[in-house]
MINU-592170 format. One record per residue (C-alpha): residue in one letter; x negated, y negated, z. Coordinates in steps of 0.2 Angstrom, whole numbers, plus 5000, padded with zeros to 4 digits. Example, Ala and Ser with C-alpha at 12.3 -4.5 7.8 and 13.67 -1.06 7.14 Angstrom:
REM MINU-592170
a493850225039
s493250055036
END
This chain:
REM MINU-592170
m424254875128
s424255065130
l424155205142
q422755335144
h423855475151
s425655515152
v426755445166
q428455495173
f429855385179
g431655425182
e432155555170
f430955495157
i429155545153
l428055425143
c426855505131
p425455385124
v424955515111
n426455495100
q427255335109
q428755435114
l429955435128
q430455615132
t431955685142
p432555865143
e433755825129
q432855715117
s431355625111
i431355435107
t429955365097
l429655185101
e429255045090
p427354985093
k427954815101
v429254905112
y427955025117
s426654895121
v427954795132
l428354945141
c426554985145
y426254815151
l427754815163
l427254985170
a425454915173
n426254765182
h427654845191
e427354765207
r427854585201
f428854485189
v428054465171
s428554305163
l428954275144
e427354165142
e426354305150
l427054435137
h426754315123
q424854305128
q424554485133
v425754585121
w425654475106
a423854425109
g424254245109
r425154235093
v426454115092
v428254205093
s429854135098
d430654185115
t432054265106
a430854385098
v430254435115
r432054455122
r432454565107
t431054675111
i431654695129
s433354725123
k432754865111
l431854945126
r433354935137
a434355025124
a433055165123
l433155185142
q435055165142
d434755025155
q436154905160
t435754715163
d437054705177
t436554865186
p434754895181
q433855045185
y432255005176
i432054825170
q432554685182
s432754505174
a432754345183
a433054165176
k431354075175
r430354215182
g430454345168
y430554535170
r430054665183
w429954855182
l430854945196
q430355125195
p428555145200
p427755265187
q427055435193
p425655535184
f426255675173
h424955815170
d425855945159
e425255885142
t425756045134
a427556005136
f427255855124
t426355955111
a427756085112
r429055955110
t428155865096
a427956015087
d429856055089
v430255885081
v429155905067
v429256085063
p430656175073
s430256345068
r428556335076
h429256295093
v429256475099
a427556505094
v426856355104
e427856405119
s427256585118
a425456535117
k425456445134
p424356545147
e425056615162
r424456535179
s423156635187
t423356695205
q421556735208
p420756625222
h419056615212
l418456625194
s416756665188
t415956545175
g416356665160
a418156675166
m418256485168
d417756465150
k419056595144
a420356505155
s419756335148
l419956405130
a421656475134
a422156315141
r421656215125
w422356345114
p424156275114
l423456095110
l422456165095
l423956265089
a425056105090
l423656015080
v423656145066
i425556135066
l425455945064
l424255955050
f425456065040
a426855945044
v425855805037
i425455905021
a427255955020
g427755775022
f426655725008
m427255864997
y429055815001
q428655624996
h427955684980
h429455794977
t430555644981
s429855544968
s430055674955
l432055664958
w431955494948
q430955494932
r430855344921
g430755364903
d430055244889
p430955074889
l432355044876
r431754924862
t432754764865
i432454584865
e431254504877
g431954404892
e432654424909
k434154534910
l435354504924
s436754624921
l437154774911
a438754864905
i438855034896
s440255074884
p441455224890
d440755334876
k438955294882
a438455244864
a438155064867
i437654944881
v437954754883
f436854644893
s436554464898
s434854394895
n433754244891
s432554244877
t431254124870
n432554074856
h434054044867
p433653964884
g435354014891
q435954174898
e436754254883
l437654424878
y436754554868
w437454714861
h436254864859
h436555034851
r435655174860
a435455294846
t434955174831
g434055044842
v435154904833
t435254744844
r436554604841
h436654434848
l438454414854
t438454234861
s437354084857
g437153904862
n437053854880
h437953994890
q437554054908
i438354234907
m437954314924
w438954474924
v439754584910
e440854744911
f441754854898
h443654874897
h443955064901
d444555084882
g442855014876
q443854884865
s443454724875
l442254644887
f442454554903
y441154424907
h441054264917
d440154104911
f439453964923
q439853794915
q439953624923
g439753694940
l441153824939
y441354004933
q442554044920
l443154224918
y443454284900
q444054444890
r443554464872
p443854604860
i442354694852
s442154834839
a441254994841
n439854924831
g439554764841
q440654634832
w441854514840
q443654554835
g444454394841
p444254234852
a443954244871
k445354234882
a445154144899
l445954254913
l445854144928
a445653954932
p443853904934
q443153964951
p441853894962
v440954054965
m441054224955
f439954374955
q440254554952
l441554624940
k442154804940
q443654874929
i444555014938
p444555164926
n446255204918
e447055054927
e447354884920
k446554804936
l444854714938
f443954704954
i443054534957
s441954464970
m442454274971
g442754124982
n441753974986
k440153914994
d440753965012
s441654125009
m441754264996
q442954414996
i443354554983
q444954524974
q445954634963
l446654554946
d448154634938
l447754614919
t449554634915
t450354504926
g448854394930
e449154414949
l447654414961
e447754514977
p446354514990
v445554684994
t444354635008
h444754505021
a443654405033
v444354335050
i442854205051
g442054085039
n440354105030
t440654275025
q440154345008
d440754515001
y439654494986
l439254674980
f440254824978
a440555004970
l441955114967
s441855304968
g442155414953
d444055434956
s444155254962
s444855314979
m443455234989
l442655064989
a440855024996
y440454844999
l439054735007
r439554595018
m438454455023
t439054345038
t438054195044
g437054235060
q437554425059
p436754575051
q437254635034
l438554765034
l438854905022
t440654965023
i441455115015
m443355105015
h444855195007
r445455084993
e447255114994
t447555115013
g446054995018
r445555125031
v443655095035
l442755265034
k441055205038
q440155045043
t438355025045
i436954895046
y435954875031
p434554745034
d433754725017
r434254625002
v435254734990
f435454714971
s436454854966
i437554994974
v438255144964
f439255304970
v438255464965
d439755574972
e440955564986
e439655565000
r438155484992
l437655314986
l436255244976
i435655084985
l434354974976
d433654844988
e432154734987
h430954864993
v431555034988
l432955134978
h433755234991
l434955384990
m436055375005
h437155505012
w438355385019
p439355495032
s437755525041
g436755365036
e435255465030
l434155385017
q433055455005
a431755354995
l431855384976
d430855244968
s429855094974
n430554924970
r428954814973
g427254804966
e425754914971
h425154804985
e426054725000
s425854544993
s426654594976
v428254544970
r429854624977
g431354664968
l430654724952
s432254814947
r433954724949
f435254844943
v435555034941
v436955094929
r437555274926
s437355324908
g437855514909
d437755664920
n436055644929
e435655504918
w435455314922
l434855154916
q433755044926
n432954874922
r431254824929
i430154674928
v428654694917
g427054604915
d426054494928
v427454394935
g427654304952
g429554284953
f429354104959
v428153964955
n427653804965
h427153654956
q426753474961
g426553314952
p426653124952
i428353044954
g429253004938
q428553134927
f428453324924
t427053334911
s425653304923
r426153434935
t424853564943
l425153744949
l424953774967
n423953934972
t425354034981
d425854224981
t427454304977
q428054314995
t428154134997
n429954085002
a429753895003
m428453765003
y428353585010
f427153435011
t426353385027
t425753215032
e423953265028
p423353245010
d423353415000
q424053515014
f425653605014
l426853715025
v427253875018
v428654005024
e428354185020
r429454335024
n428654505023
d429854655028
q430554595045
i429254465049
s429354275045
r427754175045
l427453985045
l425753945037
l424653795034
q423953795016
s422753685007
s422953644988
g421453764985
g422453904992
r421653935010
r422953985022
n423053985041
t424554075050
v425253955063
l426854045068
e427554215067
v429354275072
q429954455070
d431754505065
e432254325063
q432654195048
l431454045048
s431653885038
v430753715038
q431953575040
g430753425041
i429153355048
h429153215061
p428353055056
d426853085067
g426453245058
e426353345073
l428153415076
v428953535063
l430853545064
l431453725061
l432953835061
v432654005068
n434154115065
r435153945063
k434553885079
p433553715080
h431753725087
l430353605087
f428553675083
n427053585089
l425753605076
p424153555087
q424753655102
g425553805093
k427053795104
l428853835098
s430253755109
p432153775106
l433253615107
p434453625121
v436053605110
s437653695108
s437653865101
h438353825084
l437653915068
w436753755062
q436653745043
q435453595041
a434353485052
m433353325049
f432353195058
e432953015059
a431752905049
s431052835065
g430753015072
e431752965088
a433153085085
v433753245076
i435253265065
l436153435065
n437453495053
y438753635054
i440353685047
e441953695058
h443553765050
g442853705033
t442453535039
p440653465040
v440153405057
s438553315061
w437853285078
r436453175084
y435153235097
q434053105105
l432353175109
d431853075123
t433453075133
m433953255127
q435753185125
s436853235110
s438453165103
i439453175087
l438753065073
h440053095059
q441353215053
g442153255036
e440653235025
r438853315026
v437553195032
v436053215021
a434853085026
v434752965040
l434052785038
a434352725056
s435352765071
n436852675064
e436552705045
f436552865035
i436952945018
v438353075016
l438853185001
r440653174999
q441553334997
d443053274985
d442053194971
q440253244975
n439753054977
f438452994988
a439052865001
r438052755013
v438852735030
r438352585041
d439152545057
g440552655053
q440952575036
q440752685021
e440052615004
i440152734989
l438452724979
p438552714960
v437852884958
q438653054957
t437953234957
l438353324942
q437953504946
q438653614960
f436853674966
v436153514974
g434353544981
s433453454996
i433853274998
h432553155005
v432352965009
r430652885007
d430552705011
t432152635002
k432252764989
l433452924989
y432853074981
w433753244976
g433553384965
e434953474955
t435053634945
d436353724934
l435453884934
k434653844918
h433753674921
t433053574935
w433253384937
i432553264950
y433353104953
r432752944962
y433952804967
d433352634974
l434452594988
a433852414988
r433952374970
g435352494965
e434252574951
l434352764946
e432952864938
q433053044931
w431753164924
q432053344919
a431053504921
d430753634908
r432253754904
r432353924913
q431653844929
m433053854941
l432753744957
q432453844973
s431753704985
f431153524983
d430153404993
i429353224992
s427753185000
p427853065015
d427052925005
g428352944991
q427052974977
r427253164973
w428553294971
l428453474975
l429553604967
r429853794970
h430753864955
t431054024946
a429654094934
r429954154917
v430054344917
d430354484906
t431254644911
q431554804901
i432854934902
y432255114906
p433255274904
v433155384919
t433355564922
s433755624939
k433955784949
l435155714963
END
């Protein structure tokens, strides 16, 4: 949906050449969908346009949620500075849609746009464009030759603007090329093969310590590497899962945390300059449910740690002298994760990333001592590493790009791609960047033909007969349908989530697409036609044959999980309220909802009065029947329990300890338990059982190799 000529309404002029809204003060470039919606509203300004009509006309019949359309309208309103309560341009009415209030008028002075466009791209050319405008003739009649000259003169500003635009494109290309030259990777260090998750460099920059798995040691172990000699030493062995490592500021000891038996233990251990342990490890804290990044404050006996539990994680300061913990960041609501942070060179500023359920990810820069927030901005992409370059600039390594950010202004400059050459290639090739000197850095990067995640299916009871499913690296999750050899696949590319139907041979068909929204499959109705989804934590039903997405009319909680009853007559919805699990039952035919259970998470529903819960205190399964609870003689052993399913009278679930994957089956009628184990180094991501209970489907991490590259920069 587009325009052939420019139009004017209110103080705005809409130019179809560059899809810009122009005012005397500014030019606003519209996103493609926002521009298309505006054009359609302008073309139909005499009447209301419904959401369904916008679906069909702007999105060309592609299935998108009503929320995505409303968000596009909100973006258009923001560009127009239009208010919903006192609208000047867009009127909305319940069940009717949207109506454009200002009739558009033709605008003929196209040279105004070329002048403004040239002004935006190359400011120094604006005077030349303006001076090239022909003066209006006062003659009542022109000869043919004079008309040709006048026509040429009238076209001259447009031609000049095109030349300027061409130079701007060439300059932009040269600028991008120059940008990439700011970040030059050298030859990789000669270290062991394996996936390297974290890296620390000694204060004298002579040695590095990293955590990695290898073919000889399936766990995530510590290695010491001397940069000058290339000597590599194996520091730990056995069955460790060391996720993060950090040097003490004197270089004489290491901090690291080890994940064992579902908890994280923080250690400090002395080490020599040649990579030899000088004594036993000392536990610094009691075991913690969740622990992520570590950072020693230079020249202070204090350690910053991001830690907490499954629902909330904040940055805390550990006094190494007294052992006291003090919170650095605070959250007033639950489901908040302050997971990644960086300290400035003088330790006066702290930058950290916060993820809160149902809200955009925030990057915050604050004064460390006073807690005063200096800057807060939305950063939409998943981030692996942030580092201060200087007081005003940050390196931000996200799943797409390594950015240099000038945080006071929010300006971003791309330094290095963090994905493969093609759009469908793996994202997040690098996971960390560490300063190794003045204008020198160390960066890890995945090498070889890897996919990041692998999808396997196989018969119940064994792993040896499994087969690899044909999926690409962008697959977020995969599920069985009621049809043989057909699967539901969830993908997310950039800001778009898609639901696809895929055959076992690899053929795919997109059935649903939502923009700027998180999409997860929760279950398939027994009839095979309805798919239960969470879209931004809101429950929806998607009708596969009709291609129709419908929200469930339930309260606006941030639902964490949803499932069908075994009969398909109702949907069960779970959320957390003040740390306590609450489950609701929504009856599909009557559209009535009521609380089903509180205190434990409902994980499977056998009938309207019978369901399975996972107890929080002892991680035991229990069957609740007519309000009476019976503890089952099975206990989950690991913290990370995957999807839980009931097929016939059997209960299935998957577990992972970040090193292995197990699948369990418990016969509710006979009381029998079976267990079978996947290969090592295959961490469980998602798990499903076919409707007939004959096959399993796993998505897990693939084996990858990362190398460490020295980088020279001109930042």
